[in-house]
N, C-alpha and C positions, 0 to 999 in steps of 0.2 A: 553327129547330125545336129545342125543348128536348130535352135528353138524358134518356133513360129510365134509371131505376135498373136495375142488373143484377139478374137473378133469383137469389136466394140458392140455392146448391147445398148438399147435405147437409154437405160438408166445410167450407165457409165458415160455415155456420150453427153447426156444432159448435165450430169454432174461436172464433167470436164468443161463444158461450155460455161457453166456457172463460175467455175474457178477462173477460167480465162477472162471472162467479162469483169469479174471482181478485181483481178490482178491489174488489168488495163485501167479500170476506173481508179485504182489506188496509185496509178502511175509507176508501177513496178515492172521490171523486166522479168523474164523467167529466171534469169541468173540471180537477180536480187532476191526474189521470193524464195528460190531454192536455198540460197545462203541463210536466210532467216529461219528456214525449216530444218536446215542441216541435212539436205538431200542434194543430189546432183540435178543439174538443169535438165539432163536427159530424163530423169525420173519424173520431174514436174511436167515435162513435155508429154510423156506417156500418160500422165493423169489427165491433162487437158485434151489429149487425143481420144480419151475414153477407153484406153487399154486396161486400166487398173482402177480399183478403188483402194485408197490407202487404209492401213489399219487404224483403229480408233485413236490411239495416241497421236498419230500424225494428222488425223482429221481434226482433232482438238487444236493442234498447233496451227494448222491451216486456217481454221475458223478465226482464231485469235489474230493471226498475222494479217488477215484480210479485213478484220473488223466486221465479220458477218455473224448472223444468228444461224442456228441450225436450220431454220426454215429457209433462210437466204441461201445457204450452202446447197441445200437439196431441193430448191424450188423447181417444180416441174417434174420431179422424180417419183411422183405418186404411182 
């Protein structure tokens, strides 16, 4: 049986939007950012779509790659 995609929740959706906005502002494609993080472009696409939250080590890499603060990464996720 195929796995179903998780339903995006408001927190994950806001987080994904923050990542997408920061990536675009940095002038990076999903492929370029995925390469910097050592993940697939599909995984990054899933993050931006709000399907998943990455584990803490990947969050730290993502924050550094985009030049964000923790507050910037999770803005609006209160």
